[in-house]
N, C-alpha and C positions, 0 to 999 in steps of 0.2 A: 504493500500500499504506499503511495507517494505521501512523503512528510512534507510539512510546510517548508522546510529547508529545500527540499527537491523543487518545489514550486518556485521558490525565490531564485534558485540557480537557473532554472529553465526560463523564467522571466527575464533574468539578466541576459542570458545567452540570446534570447529573442531580440532584445534592445540592441545588443551588439551587432546581430546580424542586419538589423534595420540601419545602423550606422554604416556597415560595410556596403550595404546596397546603395545608400545615398552617396557615398564617396566614389563607388564604382561608376555611378551615373554621371557624376561631376566629371570624372576623368575621361569617359566616353565623350561627353559634350565638348570638354576643353579641346580634345584631340580634333574633333570634327570642326570646331571653331577655327583653329589654325590652318587646317586643309582648306576650309572654305574661304578664309581671308586671303590666302595666297592665290586661290583660283580666281577670286574676283578681281584681285590685283592684275594677274596676267591677262584677264579677259577685259579689263577696264570697264567694269560694270558697277557703277555707283549705286544703282538700286538694290542689286544684290549685297553690295557692301552695307548698305543701311540696314539690311535684314541681319547681317552678321553682328552688327553692332547691337541691334535690338535683342538678339538671342542671348547676349551675355547676361540678361536678367534671370535666365533659367539657372545659371551656375550660381549667381548671387543668392537666389532663393534657396537652392540646395544648402549652400554653406551656412545660411542663416539657420535651416532645419538641423544641420549637424551641430551647431553651436547650442541650439536649444536642447537637443538630445543629450549632449555631453554634460550640460548644466544639470539636467534632470537626473543623469546617472550619478553624478557627483554627489548631489543633494540626497538622493533617495537610496543609493546603494552603497555609498562610501566604499568604493572598490580598493583593494590593496595589491601590492606586488604586480603580478602579470596583468591582472585585470585593470589596475591603474594605467599601465603602460599602454593598454589597448585604447583606453578613453583618451589618454594624452595624446597618442599618435594619430587618432582620428581627427582630433582638434587641429593639430599641426598640419596634417596632410591636406585636409579640406581647406586650410587658408592658403596653402601653396597653389592647389589646384584653382581656387578663386582667382589668384594672382595670374596664373597662366591664362585664364579666360580674359582677364583684363588686357593682357598684353596682345592677345589674338584680336581682341576688338580694336586695340590701338592700331594695329597693322591695317585693319580694314578702314579705319577712319582716315589714315594718312593715304591710303589708296584713293579715295574720293578726291583729295587734293591734287594727287598726281595726274588724275584723269582730266584736270583742267589744263594740262600742258602737254607738249608733244612727248612721246615715249622716249625713255633714255636706255641706252645699251645695258648697264649694269643691272637693271631690274631682272634680267634673265638669270642671274646668280643667286637670287633670293630664294627660289623654290627649293634648291638643293639644301640650303641651310635649314629651311623650315622642315623639310622631310627629316633631316637628321635629328633636329630638336624634338620632333614628334615621336620618333622612334624611341627617344629616351623616356618621354612622357609615358607611352604605352607600356614600355618594359617596366617602368617604375610602379605604375599602377597595378601591373600584373604581379610583380613581386610582392607588393603590399597585400593584394588579394589572396596570393598562395602563401604568404608568409616565408618568402624564398629569400633568405639573407644573401646567398651566393649571387643570385640574380640582381639583387639590389647592389651588391658591391660592383658588378660588371657595369651597371648604369652609371654608378659614381666615377668609375674609371673612364668611361667614355665621354664625360663632359669636356675633357681636354680637346676631343675631336670637334665639338661644337665651337670651342674658343678658337681653335686653329682656323677653322672654316670662316668664322666671323672676322678674324684678323685679316684673312686673305681678301675677303670682300670690303673691308674697311679700306684697305690699301688700294684696292681697285677703284673705288669710289674717289679716293683723294686724287688719284692719278687722273681720273676722268675729269674732276673739277679744275685741275691745274691746266689741262689740256684745252677745255672748253669752258671759261667762266660763266657763260650764259646757262650752263646746266647747274650751277652751284645750288640753286634752291631746290630743285628736283632731287638732286643727289643728297642733299641734307635730309630731306624727308626719308630717302631710302636709308640713310645712316641710322636714323632714329628707328626705322622699322627693323633693320638688321640687329640693333642693340636690343629691341623688345624680344626678338627671337632668341638671342644669346641668353637673355635673362630667363626665358622659358626653360632652356637647358639647365640653368642653375637652379630653378625650383623643382625640375625633375630629380636633381641630384639631392635636394633636401628631402623630397619624399623618400628616395632610396636610403638616405642616411636615417631617417626616422623609422624605416622598416627594419633596418639592421639593429637599431636600439630596441625596437619592439620584440625582435626575436631573442637577442642576446642580453638584453637588460643592461647594456653598457654602449657608450658612443664609440664610433670609430676614432682612434687617437692619432693615426698618421695623417699628415697634411694631405689635402687634395691637390692632385697636380693641376697646374694652370697653363693654358695656351693662349690667353688673351694677351697679346703684345702690343695693343693699340696704344697704350701709354708710353711706349718706348720710342 
């Protein structure tokens, strides 16, 4: 016969599963948002870009729901040890995904500005950077979903690839502006878009690090490799 304790444990597990589902949906939407933002950029479709920006509300709403669920779990369940790590990780990871959504929306917003001027060559380099960043987001969310610390570590280690590709695009844009000063405004918007995408890679890495902490109960101690050389 089920005891009161059994019911409490089952209820807590159900609430955690609700959290996992919300965070997974957030991750799926964020990935789709960046894909859509780059697609509308390449097609120069301002109407579609407006829809991408509007869709960011869905991620914001889910992040708000996660925050409320976490507060309720902390207040009513008073979790300890591994359960507390589960709740803490959910809060941190949902915040990272919300920021990923914001950056994707920023890319879409700037694409609308770029559509008002003639196309510039370096825009063709942006999809490759976005594809790589989105791979990290997908893998980071999957690692969290599966509680796969090894996969999370691989995501963390691959962030240097995003940094290196961003650095290459940054230098390409500087060269383009130096050769044709009339393109400075358009290329500046592309610089901001590239930086937004590079930051998405950073947030994917944060998700991976929180997954590692969730599984092992201790943070990664070694420094993360950096490949962003734009300040040099």
